[in-house]
C-alpha positions in Angstrom: 271.3 108.9 201.4 267.9 107.2 201.3 268.3 103.6 202.0 266.2 100.9 200.6 264.9 100.0 204.0 263.5 103.5 204.4 262.0 103.3 201.0 260.2 100.1 201.9 258.8 101.6 205.0 257.2 104.5 202.9 256.2 102.1 200.1 254.2 98.9 199.7 254.5 97.5 203.1 254.2 100.7 205.0 251.0 100.1 206.7 251.6 96.5 207.6 252.0 95.7 211.3 255.4 95.6 212.9 256.9 97.9 210.3 258.9 99.4 213.0 261.3 96.5 212.7 262.8 98.2 209.7 264.1 100.9 211.8 264.2 99.7 215.5 267.3 97.5 215.9 266.0 95.3 218.7 262.6 94.5 217.0 261.9 90.9 216.5 262.5 90.0 212.8 261.9 86.8 210.8 263.9 87.2 207.6 266.9 89.3 206.7 268.2 90.6 203.4 271.3 92.4 202.4 271.2 94.8 199.5 274.1 96.6 198.0 273.4 100.3 197.3 276.5 101.7 195.5 279.3 101.3 198.1 276.8 100.9 201.0 275.6 97.5 202.3 272.1 97.9 203.7 270.6 95.3 206.0 266.8 95.1 206.2 264.3 92.7 207.5 260.8 91.4 207.0 258.6 91.0 210.0 256.4 87.7 210.2 253.5 89.9 209.4 255.2 91.2 206.2 256.4 87.6 205.3 252.7 86.7 205.6 251.7 89.6 203.3 254.2 88.5 200.5 253.1 84.8 200.9 249.6 86.0 200.5 250.5 88.2 197.4 252.0 85.0 195.6 248.7 83.2 196.3 246.8 86.2 195.0 248.9 86.4 191.7 248.4 82.5 191.3 244.7 83.2 191.4 244.9 86.1 188.9 247.0 84.0 186.7 244.3 81.3 186.5 241.6 83.7 185.7 243.4 85.1 182.7 244.8 81.8 181.4 243.2 80.6 178.2 242.1 77.1 177.3 245.2 76.4 175.4 247.4 77.4 178.5 248.5 80.7 177.0 246.6 83.9 177.7 247.9 87.0 179.3 250.8 86.5 181.6 251.8 88.4 184.7 255.5 87.7 184.8 256.2 91.5 185.0 254.0 91.8 188.1 255.9 88.8 189.7 259.1 90.7 189.0 257.4 93.7 190.5 256.9 91.7 193.8 260.6 90.7 193.8 261.6 94.3 193.3 259.4 95.5 196.1 260.7 93.0 198.5 264.3 93.9 197.7 265.1 90.5 196.2 266.2 92.0 192.8 268.3 95.3 192.3 266.5 98.8 192.5 265.4 100.0 189.0 267.2 102.5 187.1 265.8 105.7 185.6 265.1 105.7 181.9 265.4 109.5 181.2 266.7 112.7 183.0 264.7 113.1 186.2 263.2 109.6 186.0 263.4 108.1 189.6 261.4 104.9 189.8 261.1 103.1 193.2 261.1 99.3 194.0 257.5 99.3 193.1 258.3 99.2 189.5 257.0 97.4 186.4 259.6 96.8 183.8 259.2 97.8 180.1 256.7 100.7 180.5 256.9 104.0 178.4 258.5 106.6 180.5 258.1 110.3 179.7 257.5 113.4 181.7 254.2 114.7 180.3 251.5 112.8 178.2 249.0 114.4 175.8 246.0 112.2 176.7 243.2 114.2 175.2 244.8 113.7 171.7 245.1 110.0 172.1 241.6 108.4 172.1 243.0 105.0 171.5 244.8 104.8 174.8 242.7 107.3 176.8 239.1 107.3 175.3 237.8 109.1 178.4 240.0 112.1 178.3 238.5 114.2 175.6 235.0 113.6 177.1 236.2 114.7 180.5 237.6 118.0 179.1 234.3 118.5 177.1 232.4 118.3 180.3 234.9 119.9 182.7 232.4 122.9 183.3 230.3 120.5 185.2 233.0 119.9 187.8 234.3 123.4 187.8 230.7 124.8 188.4 230.0 122.3 191.2 233.3 122.8 192.7 232.9 126.6 192.9 229.5 126.3 194.4 230.8 124.0 197.1 233.8 126.4 197.7 231.4 129.3 198.1 229.5 127.5 200.8 232.4 126.1 202.6 235.9 127.6 202.5 237.5 125.2 205.0 237.1 122.3 202.6 240.7 121.1 202.3 242.9 119.3 204.8 246.5 117.8 204.6 246.6 114.1 203.8 249.2 113.2 206.5 252.2 114.6 208.3 254.6 112.6 206.0 252.7 114.0 203.0 252.9 117.5 204.2 256.7 117.1 204.7 256.8 116.3 201.0 254.1 118.5 199.5 254.5 121.4 201.8 251.9 123.1 204.2 250.5 125.0 201.3 249.2 121.8 199.6 245.9 120.2 200.7 243.3 117.7 199.3 239.7 116.7 199.4 239.5 112.9 198.5 236.8 111.3 196.6 238.5 108.0 196.0 241.6 106.0 197.4 242.7 102.5 197.0 239.8 101.6 194.8 237.2 102.8 197.3 234.9 105.8 196.8 234.5 108.0 199.8 230.6 107.9 199.8 230.2 110.9 202.2 232.6 113.1 200.2 231.0 112.1 196.9 227.7 113.1 198.2 229.1 116.6 198.2 230.0 116.5 194.5 227.2 114.2 193.1 227.5 115.5 189.5 231.3 115.1 189.5 230.9 111.6 190.9 228.4 110.7 188.1 230.5 112.0 185.4 233.7 110.2 186.5 231.9 107.1 186.9 230.3 107.4 183.5 233.6 107.8 181.7 235.0 104.4 182.9 238.4 105.8 183.7 240.8 103.1 184.7 241.4 104.7 188.1 244.5 103.5 190.0 245.3 103.0 193.6 246.0 106.5 194.5 242.6 107.6 193.4 240.9 110.9 192.9 241.0 114.3 194.8 240.5 118.0 194.6 243.8 119.6 195.4 244.5 123.2 196.5 248.0 125.0 196.4 247.9 128.1 198.6 249.3 131.4 197.5 253.1 131.7 197.8 253.7 127.9 198.2 255.0 125.1 196.2 255.6 121.4 196.3 259.3 120.5 196.6 261.0 118.3 193.9 260.1 114.6 194.6 259.3 111.4 192.8 256.3 109.2 193.8 258.2 106.1 192.6 255.6 104.0 191.0 256.0 104.0 187.3 252.7 102.1 186.5 250.5 105.0 187.4 249.8 108.2 185.4 248.3 111.4 186.9 246.0 113.9 185.3 245.4 117.3 186.7 242.2 118.9 185.5 242.7 122.7 185.8 239.8 124.3 187.8 241.1 127.6 189.1 244.6 128.5 187.7 246.1 132.0 188.6 248.5 133.1 185.9 252.1 132.4 187.0 251.4 128.9 188.4 253.7 126.3 187.2 254.6 122.5 187.3 257.9 120.9 186.5 258.4 117.2 185.6 261.9 116.1 184.8 263.5 118.9 182.9 260.2 120.2 181.4 258.1 123.0 182.9 254.7 124.2 182.0 251.4 125.3 183.5 247.8 124.1 183.8 244.8 125.4 181.7 241.4 125.7 183.1 239.2 123.0 181.8 242.2 121.1 180.3 244.2 117.9 181.4 247.9 118.2 182.3 249.1 114.6 182.5 252.4 113.4 184.1 254.4 110.5 185.1 255.0 111.0 188.8 257.8 108.5 188.8 259.7 111.5 187.4 260.9 114.1 189.8 258.3 116.8 189.9 257.6 120.0 191.6 255.1 123.0 191.6 254.7 126.6 192.5 252.2 129.1 193.1 253.7 132.6 193.3 250.5 134.4 193.1 248.1 135.8 195.8 245.3 133.3 194.8 244.6 129.7 195.4 245.2 127.2 192.7 242.9 124.4 192.3 242.9 121.1 190.3 241.1 117.7 190.2 243.7 114.9 190.4 242.9 111.5 188.8 245.3 108.6 189.0 245.0 106.0 186.5 246.7 102.8 185.2 249.6 103.1 182.7 248.2 102.2 179.2 251.2 99.9 178.6 249.8 97.4 181.2 247.7 94.5 180.0 244.3 93.8 181.5 245.8 90.9 183.5 248.6 93.1 184.9 246.1 95.8 186.0 244.0 93.0 187.7 247.0 91.7 189.4 248.2 95.1 190.7 244.6 95.9 191.8 244.6 92.8 193.8 248.0 93.3 195.3 247.1 96.8 196.6 243.6 95.6 197.6 245.4 93.0 199.8 247.7 95.6 201.2 244.6 97.7 202.1 243.1 94.8 203.9 246.3 94.2 205.9 246.5 97.9 206.8 242.9 97.9 208.1 243.3 94.5 210.0 241.0 92.6 207.8 243.5 89.7 207.4 243.9 87.4 210.4 247.5 87.0 211.7 249.0 83.6 210.9 252.6 82.4 211.1 254.3 82.4 207.7 254.3 79.1 206.0 257.9 79.2 205.3 258.7 79.5 209.1 256.2 76.7 209.9 257.9 74.4 207.4 261.5 75.4 208.7 260.5 74.7 212.3 258.8 71.4 211.2 262.1 70.3 209.5 264.1 71.3 212.7 261.8 69.2 214.9 262.1 66.3 212.7 265.9 66.5 212.7 266.0 66.8 216.6 263.3 64.2 217.0 265.2 61.6 215.0 268.4 62.4 216.9 266.7 62.0 220.3 264.8 59.0 219.4 267.8 57.3 218.0 269.7 57.7 221.3 267.0 55.9 223.2 267.1 52.7 221.2 
């Protein structure tokens, strides 16, 4: 069984220092939680650094709320994102799937439409960029093929963990991640970069990449968990026989067309051919999110990125400082009272 503590290690707090305390029994911990998973009681802990992160998240959400509050005190609320933070910490129960194959993780926003595939090119209201992207797909395909002709060793695996999930046959060339464009990589695809920027796609935290599926390989069934991100695959080179399954539905890609899925459903792929399969992957915010909710999620994951990269100085969590101050006051009064 995959316990909640394991999920948290791989999820929002994965890159935050002292994460080993989730799995190493003797590690120093600052806060324990007990969560019931079926018939199993799972104990997991937040380190002081992770407690600092969640306190900073709360401060960040307060700032976002102020920005989107109108003069009459109403405006766009972010209650669902505050609930998301509680779920991600394990304070509230894990979310339940809404359809066959739906496997949302603790990083979950309640009330969003959940379906395996989305026809984004036929929905200009929610996805005004999609039809334009398909109309200009030849720009990306031509630039990609020219680069591939010059440099065969273009793709690399994202990480050892991702290779365990995606398989050795899957590899990527990233253009954007966590809201940051890879300047060097984008220089290799200037026309693609300019096109994507011009379309004003609401790109989400996982970003944009070219992805290769090697001959005779496939991605094993898995869920990415986060239900507030949708993923489009723009078909670039699709050998006949390649497939993708999301939930209980299976289809293929088309060159120059978008295949869009909700990766919080269990999904898998296969390339049984003798040729590489190539797509451009674009992750973007779920259309049911409000502008304020998008801003809040962007702020949370930007903060996580800063914690991961050491840009946030270490401080003692305020809750621990307050608790220690209270104890000192109690003991101080006891001792001072004895000296009178």
